[in-house]
N, C-alpha and C positions, 0 to 999 in steps of 0.2 A: 308686280305692283300695278297699285290703285291709282287708276286716273287723275291728277290732281283736280282739284277744282275749277270752273271758270270764273275769271273775275269781273268785275262789274266794274266800269271806267268811266270816265269823262273830258278824259283826255288821254293820247297817246305819244309817247315820244319815241324817237331814235333811241334813248337813255334806257328806254325797259328791256332791251336784247342786248346778247351781245353782237359785237361782228365778229366776223360776217354770219349773217342769220339770212333766212331768206323766209319770210312774212307774209302771207295771203292776209288781203283784206276783201269782204265779202256784206255787201247794204245785207239786213235783213229784217224782217217786219218786228212789228210788235208780240205777234204770237211766235213766231221763233225762238223769240228773245224769254218768252215766258218757258217756251218746251227747252230748252239752254239750262236754263239756272231753276227748274222744276226738281233738279234733285240736291240743292245745295248751289252758292256759289259765296265767292268772298269780293264783299264792298270793298273795294278806293275809291271811292266817293268822296270826295274833302271838304263838299258844301252842304252846310245845311238844307239848302232851297233844293238844292238838284236831289237830292237822296229823300225829299218829304215827296217832290215831283215824281221819284223814278218810283216810290215806295206807291202813289198814287197809280200811275199807271202801269205797274207791273201784279199789282194785287200782294204783294208781300213788302215785310219790314223791310228796307235799303238802310242800313248805320253810315253814319257821318267817318268815314276811316280815312285818317290823311296819311296814309300809308308808301313806302316806297316800293314800287312794283318793279319786279326782275322776272321774265317771264323765260321758261327754256323751252324746250324743243316739246313738241306736240301739247303745248298748253296754248287755251283759248280762255281770249277775252272780249269780253262784249263794251262794245265804245260807244256811250251815248253823245253825238256831236252835233251841234251848234253848225248850222253850213252858213253862216257870217256874224261879221263884229260888229260885238255889240260897242253900245256907246261907254266910254270911262266910266267906270262906277254905275253902270245901269244893271238892276237886277230884275228881275223876268217873275213876272208869279206863276201858279203851277197851269191855270189857267192861258197865260201868254205864251207857255213851254209849248204846251198841249195844243196848241192854233199853232204854232211854230210846225212840228210833227206834222200835221195835218197836211200844210201847206208845200211838207218838203224840203221844210228849210232848216230840221233838224232830223237826224238819223240814230239809228242803231246801226252800226258795223263793227262784223263780227272776224278778230282778226286770231289767225293761228300761224304759231312760229313754227314753219314746218322742217328748217334745220337751222 
């Protein structure tokens, strides 16, 4: 059986896994993300601006896809997560997102469903 493609997300929710589950979270670098998605990925990025910024950062086309996500055992997701709360209605430019990433205020987190 082939391994499922990693998912690319801009958020993670407990509703994405069946309970009880064991999930591992680990911060990964931009270069590690590029390696993880090098053989393909499924986008679940729901906003055009985020998809455009990730396309620029990762050097691949990241389509907008407002999909409902359900992760299964052994599946990997890469979450691009802002580590701060934006003001209501605030929209960041690609340059602002890149600055946050450089400052450690945005991160890539690898999520693996272990069981």
